[in-house]
C-alpha positions, 0 to 999 in steps of 0.5 A: 693444786692444778695447772691450767693451759691457756687459761686467759679466755674461753674453756681455759678461763671457765675451767680456771674459775670452776677448779678455784670454786672448788678450792684448787690452788692454781698455776695458770699460763697463756700467751697474752700477758694482759688477759692472763693478769686479769684472769689471775686478779679474778681468780685471787678473789676467790681466796686461793693461791695463784700463780700466772706465767706469760708462756708461749707453748711453742717454746720448751724452755718457757714451759720448763720454766713455768713447771720449775716455777710451780715446783718451787712454789708448791713442790707437788702437783695434783692435776693437769689440764692441758687446754691450750689448742688452736687451729686455722683453716689451712687445707692440706692442698693449699696451706701454709706450713707455718700455720700447720707447724704451729697447729702441730706445736701447740696441739701435739708437742706442747701437750707432750712436754707438759704432760712429761713435766706433770708426771715428774712432779706427781711421781713423788706422790704416786697420783695425779690426774691429767686431763686434755681438752681435745675435740670431737675432731679427733673421733670424726674428720669435719669437712676442711678440717686440714691439719687440725683434725689430725691433731686432736686424732693424735691427742686421742692416740696420746691419751691412750698411749699415756694410759697404758704407760702408766699401767705398765708403770704401776702408777696411780696417775690418772689420764682423761680427755674431753672431746667437746663439739662446738662451744662458743669461744674466740675459736671460730673467728680465729679458725675462719679469720672472719667475725661473720663466719664465727657468728654464723657458726655459733648462731645456727643452733644452741652451741655448748658454753665453755662453762659446760666443758668446765663442768665436765672437768670437774666431774671428772677430777671429783671421781674417786682414786679407783674411777678413771674416766677416759674420754667424754664426748660432749656436744650441742644437742642438735649437732649432727656430727 
């Protein structure tokens, strides 16, 4: 079975659908109860077991409750997809401290907490796969990146740090990340707080769709146990940076 965070829309929902099609039972979480319930009902039509729980990833107690529910229901975990993430256009010179804190809490700290709890669930079997949905912003700094790009550089570092910890522990748990470029989701509208700027972002050339990232996730998870794909960089063909 697999956990997908931020699964109520966009890339997370596409990943959940792709894994359901592959036969995974799923535990999904997100903040928006209505969207999460709708996603869960859609997934159950694929004849899999689905646990859906509202979780604010800024609250460790809610994360721990979610993982406890997974343990109680299945007693194991095969894959964790750390998909949840967010960004705001908040420059370092003038940005809001509250916005910076929210980005750090969700993109970095929650990812670390989920990863720790996933490893705990995977250790009895000695196998499993943790996959971070990162960003090309973790490989280069785009214009007006604010703190968002810094969090994705942190995810890149955390991926390699965990790989080394797992190897030092002689664990067969694998760690991967996928770093997409521009993907048409709700992200740009939230980032810019503007529907017009989001439309401009997604109409400049054919951009990635959420299903493209979901297919990359399925590819990574389908590899034999001795293959560990550490990062996939995936851009629209016409994206220059």
